[in-house]
N, C-alpha and C positions, 0 to 999 in steps of 0.2 A: 633200468637194471632189472634183470630177471629175478623173480621171487619164487621160482620153482626149481627143484633139483633137475639135473640133466646128466645123461650118460655121455654127452658129447664133450670130449676133450679137445682143446684147441692148442695150436702151436703158433709161435712167432719166429721170424728168422733169428738165428744166432748171429750177433754182431761180431763174434770172434771164432768162426769155425776153424781157423788155422791153429788154434791153441787148445790143449787139453786143460780143462779146469772142471772142478766139481761144484755142483749145485746141491744143496741140502735143504730139504723141506721137512718140517715137523708139524703134524696135524693132530693136536691132542684131543680133539672132540669127535672122533670117529665113533659112530654107532651103527649097529645092524641088529638083526633079531636072530636068536637061536632058532634054527629050523626045526628043532624037536619040541621046544617048549613055548616058543614065541616071546620069551623074555628078552629084554635088551642086553646086548653085549657092548662093552665100551672098550675103546682102544686108542692108543697113540699110533698113528701111522707115520713112519719115517721113510723118506725117499731120498736117496742119494743117486745122482746120475752125472755122467760126463756127456754133455751134449755133442751132437755132430752138427747138422745143419739147422736144427730147430731147438727152441726152448719151449717148455710147457707154459702156457699162459695161466697165471695164478688164479684169476677169477673162475676160469673154467674148471680148475682143480677143486675149488671150493664147492661149486655146484655139483661136480661129479661125486665128490665124497659124500655130500648131502644125499645123493640119490640112493645110497645104501641104507639110510635110516630106517625104512620100513620093510626092508628086504631080508628074508631069511638066508643066512649064509654061514657055513662052517668057517672057522678061522683060517684054516689052511687054504680053502678054496678062494675066499675073498682076497687074501693076500696075493695069491697067484693071478687072480683075475685083474686086480689093479696093475700088477706088473705087465701082464699081457696087453692090456688096453693102452698103457703108456708107451710100450714098445711099438705097438701098431701105428700110433699117430706121430711119435717123435723120433723113432729110430735112433736112440742114443747109442753112443759107443759102448757104454756100460751103464747098468742101472741095478740098484738094489732097493727092494721094498721090504720093510720090516713091519709086521703087525704085532704090536706089543699090547696084548689084551689084558684087561684087568682081571683080578682074581674073581672067580665065580665057582661056587661049589667046592672051594678049597683048592682049585687048580688055576695056576697062572700059565698062559700060553704065549710064547713068542715064536712067530713064524718069520723066516728070512728066505726071500726068493731073489735070485739074481739072473741077469742076462748079459751076455757079452764078456769081454775080457777087460778088466780094469787097467787103464794105462797108469804108468808111474807119473805122479804129479808132484 
């Protein structure tokens, strides 16, 4: 089992590509660094997606999220980068990524980014 973070997301075949269904992931231990101060930022990342031909492999998501731990990133940028990376490898019918960042300096930030049209489920 890898013990290092990785920017490589992996997919597996969707066993039900003929059906619209939603997959919801919640990652409550996301961390990155403030690019201005170097202080840690903490967030819960929520991902909801309707797969097409591929599902995101969960272990690769864990290692991918870990890869941000020592990286400086603005909240808006990191949320959109996560969305772009997932779309690039899995090509879901629809995906939403929410970065729900903890209060820091008296400000709470929630960033929501989407791609595609959400089917009625």
